[in-house]
py3Dmol code that shows the C-alpha trace and the ligand (Angstrom):
import py3Dmol

protein = """\
ATOM      1  CA  MET A   1      -0.682  -8.512 -13.957  1.00  0.00           C
ATOM      2  CA  THR A   2       1.138  -5.198 -14.049  1.00  0.00           C
ATOM      3  CA  VAL A   3       4.878  -5.683 -14.197  1.00  0.00           C
ATOM      4  CA  ILE A   4       7.121  -2.915 -12.951  1.00  0.00           C
ATOM      5  CA  GLU A   5      10.693  -2.512 -13.929  1.00  0.00           C
ATOM      6  CA  THR A   6      13.783  -2.283 -11.761  1.00  0.00           C
ATOM      7  CA  ARG A   7      15.263   1.117 -12.297  1.00  0.00           C
ATOM      8  CA  ALA A   8      17.555   3.668 -10.797  1.00  0.00           C
ATOM      9  CA  VAL A   9      15.829   6.950  -9.930  1.00  0.00           C
ATOM     10  CA  PRO A  10      17.898  10.125  -9.990  1.00  0.00           C
ATOM     11  CA  VAL A  11      17.740  12.094  -6.751  1.00  0.00           C
ATOM     12  CA  GLU A  12      16.016  15.041  -8.303  1.00  0.00           C
ATOM     13  CA  ALA A  13      13.264  12.793  -9.632  1.00  0.00           C
ATOM     14  CA  PHE A  14      12.475  11.088  -6.324  1.00  0.00           C
ATOM     15  CA  ASP A  15       8.850  11.683  -5.504  1.00  0.00           C
ATOM     16  CA  LEU A  16       6.904  10.319  -2.529  1.00  0.00           C
ATOM     17  CA  SER A  17       3.669   9.637  -4.423  1.00  0.00           C
ATOM     18  CA  GLN A  18       5.652   7.754  -7.081  1.00  0.00           C
ATOM     19  CA  ALA A  19       7.304   5.733  -4.335  1.00  0.00           C
ATOM     20  CA  GLN A  20       3.941   4.861  -2.834  1.00  0.00           C
ATOM     21  CA  GLU A  21       2.652   3.810  -6.225  1.00  0.00           C
ATOM     22  CA  TYR A  22       5.747   1.685  -6.842  1.00  0.00           C
ATOM     23  CA  VAL A  23       5.444  -0.247  -3.592  1.00  0.00           C
ATOM     24  CA  THR A  24       1.693  -0.664  -4.132  1.00  0.00           C
ATOM     25  CA  VAL A  25       2.341  -2.301  -7.506  1.00  0.00           C
ATOM     26  CA  ALA A  26       5.023  -4.528  -5.972  1.00  0.00           C
ATOM     27  CA  THR A  27       2.593  -5.484  -3.188  1.00  0.00           C
ATOM     28  CA  ASN A  28      -0.162  -6.264  -5.650  1.00  0.00           C
ATOM     29  CA  GLU A  29       2.199  -8.453  -7.641  1.00  0.00           C
ATOM     30  CA  PHE A  30       3.111 -10.396  -4.526  1.00  0.00           C
ATOM     31  CA  LEU A  31      -0.500 -10.837  -3.413  1.00  0.00           C
ATOM     32  CA  SER A  32      -1.716 -11.858  -6.884  1.00  0.00           C
ATOM     33  CA  GLY A  33       0.841 -14.719  -6.827  1.00  0.00           C
ATOM     34  CA  LEU A  34      -0.394 -16.280  -3.594  1.00  0.00           C
ATOM     35  CA  PRO A  35      -1.473 -19.906  -3.988  1.00  0.00           C
ATOM     36  CA  ASP A  36      -5.175 -20.681  -3.554  1.00  0.00           C
ATOM     37  CA  PRO A  37      -5.574 -21.878   0.063  1.00  0.00           C
ATOM     38  CA  LEU A  38      -8.152 -24.394  -1.141  1.00  0.00           C
ATOM     39  CA  ARG A  39      -5.512 -26.099  -3.265  1.00  0.00           C
ATOM     40  CA  LEU A  40      -2.820 -26.191  -0.562  1.00  0.00           C
ATOM     41  CA  GLY A  41      -2.570 -29.363   1.444  1.00  0.00           C
ATOM     42  CA  MET A  42      -1.589 -29.433   5.107  1.00  0.00           C
ATOM     43  CA  ALA A  43       2.132 -29.522   4.228  1.00  0.00           C
ATOM     44  CA  GLY A  44       1.770 -26.517   1.926  1.00  0.00           C
ATOM     45  CA  ARG A  45      -0.063 -24.476   4.538  1.00  0.00           C
ATOM     46  CA  ARG A  46       2.364 -25.479   7.252  1.00  0.00           C
ATOM     47  CA  GLY A  47       5.361 -24.574   5.109  1.00  0.00           C
ATOM     48  CA  ILE A  48       4.184 -21.052   4.381  1.00  0.00           C
ATOM     49  CA  ILE A  49       3.444 -20.295   8.037  1.00  0.00           C
ATOM     50  CA  ALA A  50       6.670 -21.918   9.217  1.00  0.00           C
ATOM     51  CA  ARG A  51       8.905 -20.069   6.745  1.00  0.00           C
ATOM     52  CA  TYR A  52       7.125 -16.807   7.509  1.00  0.00           C
ATOM     53  CA  ALA A  53       7.710 -17.344  11.240  1.00  0.00           C
ATOM     54  CA  ALA A  54      11.336 -18.417  10.640  1.00  0.00           C
ATOM     55  CA  VAL A  55      12.000 -15.038   9.047  1.00  0.00           C
ATOM     56  CA  LEU A  56       9.712 -12.685  10.989  1.00  0.00           C
ATOM     57  CA  GLU A  57      10.188 -13.811  14.558  1.00  0.00           C
ATOM     58  CA  GLY A  58      13.897 -13.033  14.703  1.00  0.00           C
ATOM     59  CA  ASN A  59      14.374 -10.391  12.049  1.00  0.00           C
ATOM     60  CA  PHE A  60      11.704  -7.737  11.987  1.00  0.00           C
ATOM     61  CA  ILE A  61      12.993  -5.821  15.006  1.00  0.00           C
ATOM     62  CA  TYR A  62      16.540  -6.206  13.657  1.00  0.00           C
ATOM     63  CA  TRP A  63      15.483  -4.664  10.326  1.00  0.00           C
ATOM     64  CA  MET A  64      13.567  -1.864  11.984  1.00  0.00           C
ATOM     65  CA  THR A  65      16.603  -1.164  14.226  1.00  0.00           C
ATOM     66  CA  GLY A  66      18.639  -0.904  11.022  1.00  0.00           C
ATOM     67  CA  ALA A  67      16.177   1.661   9.747  1.00  0.00           C
ATOM     68  CA  TYR A  68      16.648   3.599  13.012  1.00  0.00           C
ATOM     69  CA  LEU A  69      20.419   3.511  12.769  1.00  0.00           C
ATOM     70  CA  SER A  70      20.304   4.634   9.144  1.00  0.00           C
ATOM     71  CA  ALA A  71      17.966   7.568   9.762  1.00  0.00           C
ATOM     72  CA  LYS A  72      19.516  11.036   9.918  1.00  0.00           C
ATOM     73  CA  THR A  73      16.473  13.114  10.844  1.00  0.00           C
ATOM     74  CA  GLY A  74      14.809  13.425  14.218  1.00  0.00           C
ATOM     75  CA  GLU A  75      11.391  13.118  12.606  1.00  0.00           C
ATOM     76  CA  ALA A  76      12.171   9.770  10.994  1.00  0.00           C
ATOM     77  CA  ARG A  77      13.863   8.433  14.134  1.00  0.00           C
ATOM     78  CA  ALA A  78      10.841   9.378  16.314  1.00  0.00           C
ATOM     79  CA  ILE A  79       8.487   7.537  13.960  1.00  0.00           C
ATOM     80  CA  ILE A  80      10.706   4.431  13.903  1.00  0.00           C
ATOM     81  CA  VAL A  81      11.063   4.420  17.694  1.00  0.00           C
ATOM     82  CA  GLU A  82       7.276   4.334  18.077  1.00  0.00           C
ATOM     83  CA  ASN A  83       7.169   1.346  15.776  1.00  0.00           C
ATOM     84  CA  LEU A  84       9.912  -0.415  17.750  1.00  0.00           C
ATOM     85  CA  ARG A  85       8.150   0.394  20.995  1.00  0.00           C
ATOM     86  CA  ASP A  86       4.995  -1.405  19.790  1.00  0.00           C
ATOM     87  CA  GLU A  87       7.055  -4.395  18.677  1.00  0.00           C
ATOM     88  CA  ILE A  88       8.875  -4.759  21.967  1.00  0.00           C
ATOM     89  CA  ALA A  89       6.276  -3.583  24.519  1.00  0.00           C
ATOM     90  CA  ASP A  90       3.623  -5.875  23.027  1.00  0.00           C
ATOM     91  CA  CYS A  91       6.157  -8.661  22.352  1.00  0.00           C
ATOM     92  CA  HIS A  92       5.333  -9.286  18.735  1.00  0.00           C
ATOM     93  CA  PRO A  93       7.966 -12.030  18.398  1.00  0.00           C
ATOM     94  CA  GLY A  94       6.105 -13.945  21.123  1.00  0.00           C
ATOM     95  CA  MET A  95       2.818 -13.438  19.251  1.00  0.00           C
ATOM     96  CA  MET A  96       4.507 -14.775  16.135  1.00  0.00           C
ATOM     97  CA  ARG A  97       5.805 -17.839  17.935  1.00  0.00           C
ATOM     98  CA  ARG A  98       2.395 -18.620  19.498  1.00  0.00           C
ATOM     99  CA  PHE A  99       0.734 -18.187  16.110  1.00  0.00           C
ATOM    100  CA  ALA A 100       3.095 -20.717  14.499  1.00  0.00           C
ATOM    101  CA  ILE A 101       2.752 -23.244  17.337  1.00  0.00           C
ATOM    102  CA  ALA A 102      -1.047 -23.052  17.298  1.00  0.00           C
ATOM    103  CA  ALA A 103      -1.038 -23.698  13.537  1.00  0.00           C
ATOM    104  CA  HIS A 104       1.282 -26.705  13.974  1.00  0.00           C
ATOM    105  CA  ALA A 105       3.888 -24.825  11.975  1.00  0.00           C
ATOM    106  CA  THR A 106       6.904 -24.365  14.202  1.00  0.00           C
ATOM    107  CA  PRO A 107       9.856 -23.806  11.851  1.00  0.00           C
ATOM    108  CA  THR A 108      12.148 -26.776  11.207  1.00  0.00           C
ATOM    109  CA  GLU A 109      15.781 -26.874  10.115  1.00  0.00           C
ATOM    110  CA  GLU A 110      14.569 -27.385   6.543  1.00  0.00           C
ATOM    111  CA  ASP A 111      12.299 -24.306   6.720  1.00  0.00           C
ATOM    112  CA  THR A 112      15.181 -22.101   7.839  1.00  0.00           C
ATOM    113  CA  ALA A 113      17.428 -23.560   5.125  1.00  0.00           C
ATOM    114  CA  VAL A 114      14.928 -22.679   2.374  1.00  0.00           C
ATOM    115  CA  VAL A 115      14.875 -18.977   3.296  1.00  0.00           C
ATOM    116  CA  SER A 116      18.538 -18.713   4.270  1.00  0.00           C
ATOM    117  CA  ASP A 117      20.058 -17.286   1.080  1.00  0.00           C
ATOM    118  CA  ASP A 118      17.382 -14.659   0.451  1.00  0.00           C
ATOM    119  CA  LEU A 119      17.346 -13.683   4.112  1.00  0.00           C
ATOM    120  CA  GLY A 120      21.135 -13.312   3.972  1.00  0.00           C
ATOM    121  CA  SER A 121      20.830 -10.940   1.028  1.00  0.00           C
ATOM    122  CA  VAL A 122      18.389  -8.762   2.972  1.00  0.00           C
ATOM    123  CA  ARG A 123      20.714  -8.736   5.973  1.00  0.00           C
ATOM    124  CA  ILE A 124      23.665  -7.573   3.871  1.00  0.00           C
ATOM    125  CA  PHE A 125      21.492  -4.841   2.379  1.00  0.00           C
ATOM    126  CA  VAL A 126      20.293  -3.728   5.847  1.00  0.00           C
ATOM    127  CA  GLY A 127      23.921  -3.582   6.997  1.00  0.00           C
ATOM    128  CA  ARG A 128      24.609  -0.789   4.492  1.00  0.00           C
ATOM    129  CA  LEU A 129      22.317   1.449   6.571  1.00  0.00           C
ATOM    130  CA  SER A 130      21.060   3.501   3.633  1.00  0.00           C
ATOM    131  CA  SER A 131      18.101   5.394   5.072  1.00  0.00           C
ATOM    132  CA  VAL A 132      15.890   6.051   2.042  1.00  0.00           C
ATOM    133  CA  GLN A 133      16.352   2.529   0.712  1.00  0.00           C
ATOM    134  CA  MET A 134      15.740   1.069   4.203  1.00  0.00           C
ATOM    135  CA  LEU A 135      12.596   3.125   4.747  1.00  0.00           C
ATOM    136  CA  LEU A 136      11.231   2.179   1.337  1.00  0.00           C
ATOM    137  CA  MET A 137      11.787  -1.475   2.195  1.00  0.00           C
ATOM    138  CA  MET A 138      10.133  -1.198   5.585  1.00  0.00           C
ATOM    139  CA  ALA A 139       7.176   0.865   4.305  1.00  0.00           C
ATOM    140  CA  PHE A 140       6.700  -1.724   1.572  1.00  0.00           C
ATOM    141  CA  PHE A 141       6.856  -4.487   4.151  1.00  0.00           C
ATOM    142  CA  GLU A 142       4.427  -2.953   6.666  1.00  0.00           C
ATOM    143  CA  GLY A 143       1.856  -2.247   3.968  1.00  0.00           C
ATOM    144  CA  LEU A 144       2.207  -5.671   2.479  1.00  0.00           C
ATOM    145  CA  ILE A 145       1.982  -7.488   5.800  1.00  0.00           C
ATOM    146  CA  GLN A 146      -1.235  -5.687   6.690  1.00  0.00           C
ATOM    147  CA  ARG A 147      -2.809  -6.889   3.443  1.00  0.00           C
ATOM    148  CA  PHE A 148      -1.276 -10.374   3.791  1.00  0.00           C
ATOM    149  CA  MET A 149      -2.782 -11.022   7.248  1.00  0.00           C
ATOM    150  CA  PRO A 150      -6.212 -12.285   6.112  1.00  0.00           C
ATOM    151  CA  TYR A 151      -4.480 -14.889   3.911  1.00  0.00           C
ATOM    152  CA  LEU A 152      -2.158 -15.980   6.731  1.00  0.00           C
ATOM    153  CA  ALA A 153      -5.078 -16.172   9.151  1.00  0.00           C
ATOM    154  CA  ASP A 154      -6.997 -18.301   6.642  1.00  0.00           C
ATOM    155  CA  LEU A 155      -4.105 -20.730   6.397  1.00  0.00           C
ATOM    156  CA  ALA A 156      -3.865 -20.957  10.190  1.00  0.00           C
ATOM    157  CA  MET A 157      -7.586 -21.578  10.569  1.00  0.00           C
ATOM    158  CA  ARG A 158      -7.369 -24.396   8.044  1.00  0.00           C
ATOM    159  CA  GLN A 159      -4.608 -25.794  10.219  1.00  0.00           C
ATOM    160  CA  GLY A 160      -7.055 -25.934  13.113  1.00  0.00           C
ATOM    161  CA  SER A 161      -5.701 -22.895  14.939  1.00  0.00           C
ATOM    162  CA  ASP A 162      -7.815 -20.437  16.871  1.00  0.00           C
ATOM    163  CA  ASP A 163      -4.912 -18.170  17.941  1.00  0.00           C
ATOM    164  CA  MET A 164      -5.278 -15.170  15.671  1.00  0.00           C
ATOM    165  CA  GLU A 165      -3.725 -12.514  17.901  1.00  0.00           C
ATOM    166  CA  TYR A 166      -0.766 -12.022  15.535  1.00  0.00           C
ATOM    167  CA  THR A 167      -2.866 -11.581  12.399  1.00  0.00           C
ATOM    168  CA  ASP A 168      -5.507  -9.472  14.189  1.00  0.00           C
ATOM    169  CA  VAL A 169      -2.882  -7.064  15.579  1.00  0.00           C
ATOM    170  CA  HIS A 170      -0.937  -6.723  12.329  1.00  0.00           C
ATOM    171  CA  GLY A 171      -4.007  -6.277  10.182  1.00  0.00           C
ATOM    172  CA  VAL A 172      -4.711  -3.078  12.151  1.00  0.00           C
ATOM    173  CA  CYS A 173      -1.562  -1.516  13.593  1.00  0.00           C
ATOM    174  CA  ASP A 174       0.429  -1.792  10.379  1.00  0.00           C
ATOM    175  CA  ILE A 175      -1.911   0.682   8.622  1.00  0.00           C
ATOM    176  CA  ALA A 176      -0.636   3.446  10.945  1.00  0.00           C
ATOM    177  CA  HIS A 177       2.906   2.059  10.830  1.00  0.00           C
ATOM    178  CA  THR A 178       2.924   2.214   7.026  1.00  0.00           C
ATOM    179  CA  ALA A 179       1.708   5.826   6.933  1.00  0.00           C
ATOM    180  CA  GLY A 180       4.325   6.749   9.545  1.00  0.00           C
ATOM    181  CA  LEU A 181       7.125   5.115   7.568  1.00  0.00           C
ATOM    182  CA  PHE A 182       6.182   7.054   4.452  1.00  0.00           C
ATOM    183  CA  ARG A 183       6.365  10.290   6.509  1.00  0.00           C
ATOM    184  CA  ALA A 184       9.777   9.179   7.728  1.00  0.00           C
ATOM    185  CA  LEU A 185      10.796   8.416   4.161  1.00  0.00           C
ATOM    186  CA  ASP A 186       9.751  11.850   3.055  1.00  0.00           C
ATOM    187  CA  ALA A 187      11.888  13.456   5.773  1.00  0.00           C
ATOM    188  CA  GLU A 188      14.888  11.311   4.925  1.00  0.00           C
ATOM    189  CA  ALA A 189      14.590  11.763   1.156  1.00  0.00           C
ATOM    190  CA  SER A 190      15.032  15.522   1.690  1.00  0.00           C
ATOM    191  CA  ALA A 191      17.859  15.260   4.215  1.00  0.00           C
ATOM    192  CA  SER A 192      19.780  12.260   2.866  1.00  0.00           C
ATOM    193  CA  PRO A 193      18.970  11.542  -0.779  1.00  0.00           C
ATOM    194  CA  VAL A 194      19.843   8.264  -2.483  1.00  0.00           C
ATOM    195  CA  ASP A 195      23.000   8.368  -4.597  1.00  0.00           C
ATOM    196  CA  VAL A 196      22.086   8.787  -8.242  1.00  0.00           C
ATOM    197  CA  TRP A 197      23.794   5.509  -9.074  1.00  0.00           C
ATOM    198  CA  ASN A 198      21.871   3.439  -6.512  1.00  0.00           C
ATOM    199  CA  ASP A 199      18.446   1.910  -7.047  1.00  0.00           C
ATOM    200  CA  PRO A 200      16.253   3.288  -4.248  1.00  0.00           C
ATOM    201  CA  TYR A 201      14.077   0.191  -4.521  1.00  0.00           C
ATOM    202  CA  GLU A 202      16.894  -2.345  -3.988  1.00  0.00           C
ATOM    203  CA  GLY A 203      15.546  -3.290  -0.542  1.00  0.00           C
ATOM    204  CA  VAL A 204      12.034  -3.613  -1.902  1.00  0.00           C
ATOM    205  CA  HIS A 205      13.248  -6.039  -4.559  1.00  0.00           C
ATOM    206  CA  LEU A 206      15.303  -8.111  -2.091  1.00  0.00           C
ATOM    207  CA  LEU A 207      12.470  -8.307   0.431  1.00  0.00           C
ATOM    208  CA  LYS A 208       9.905  -9.175  -2.217  1.00  0.00           C
ATOM    209  CA  THR A 209      12.161 -12.037  -3.362  1.00  0.00           C
ATOM    210  CA  LEU A 210      12.435 -13.270   0.233  1.00  0.00           C
ATOM    211  CA  LEU A 211       8.661 -13.090   0.692  1.00  0.00           C
ATOM    212  CA  GLU A 212       8.113 -15.029  -2.525  1.00  0.00           C
ATOM    213  CA  THR A 213      10.468 -17.717  -1.249  1.00  0.00           C
ATOM    214  CA  ILE A 214       8.474 -17.816   2.018  1.00  0.00           C
ATOM    215  CA  VAL A 215       5.251 -18.389   0.077  1.00  0.00           C
ATOM    216  CA  HIS A 216       6.461 -20.605  -2.736  1.00  0.00           C
ATOM    217  CA  GLY A 217       9.260 -22.484  -0.932  1.00  0.00           C
ATOM    218  CA  ALA A 218      12.361 -23.915  -2.531  1.00  0.00           C
ATOM    219  CA  GLY A 219      10.582 -24.276  -5.868  1.00  0.00           C
ATOM    220  CA  ARG A 220       9.882 -20.572  -6.138  1.00  0.00           C
ATOM    221  CA  VAL A 221       9.416 -19.425  -9.687  1.00  0.00           C
ATOM    222  CA  LEU A 222      10.175 -15.778 -10.191  1.00  0.00           C
ATOM    223  CA  SER A 223       6.954 -14.367 -11.545  1.00  0.00           C
ATOM    224  CA  SER A 224       7.805 -10.759 -12.070  1.00  0.00           C
ATOM    225  CA  ALA A 225      10.456  -8.285 -12.987  1.00  0.00           C
ATOM    226  CA  VAL A 226      10.518  -6.808  -9.448  1.00  0.00           C
ATOM    227  CA  ARG A 227      13.673  -8.242  -7.955  1.00  0.00           C
TER     228      ARG A 227
END
"""
ligand_1 = """\
1
FE2
Fe 4.921 -6.651 14.652
"""
view = py3Dmol.view(width=600, height=400)
view.addModel(protein, "pdb")
view.setStyle({"model": 0}, {"cartoon": {"style": "trace"}})
view.addModel(ligand_1, "xyz")
view.setStyle({"model": 1}, {"stick": {}})
view.zoomTo()
view.show()
């Protein structure tokens, strides 16, 4: 497995293709750590879907709204608004909820407790409204989710579900969303560069940690240097 290092990137060295490569490596690390569905029992499958739903249903639009509020350029804001429009007009939180119910994985109090600390860290980060860091986090997330959908659908099918609207939609629309967010990032990086002392990938690290907790639960073992 390739291990990438946490590092601060000076403003003058920020490069879009390097950023895309960085989030691709982080995504590959996350995907390579997914447990084999064949070795997960019903409780293991249920837990992953439930924790994913506990985080995504109520937070994705909130995070994307944070990206909108942080953006300084009209170009970035227009791209983010299109993304939000899809989320709200097509009621993605409702899709998420139906997906979890059909897989017998409605989140419980315990599921929300397991993700609470890492979700809180992401919320505090989002509250700082730092546009380049936010857009890096959301571009990372959209690209990762699109590649994660076949795995999530597989878990749901093994749970006896036939409601795949959520995974079908996000396996397709997030390709365009990811490309759009990288264009938004490019616009923001020129207009509002990250302070030289800040790690532009802080949100990527925090979100990757949260996603690893979703997948591995309370017994998550940190498997990489990306955090
Ligand atoms: Fe969505």
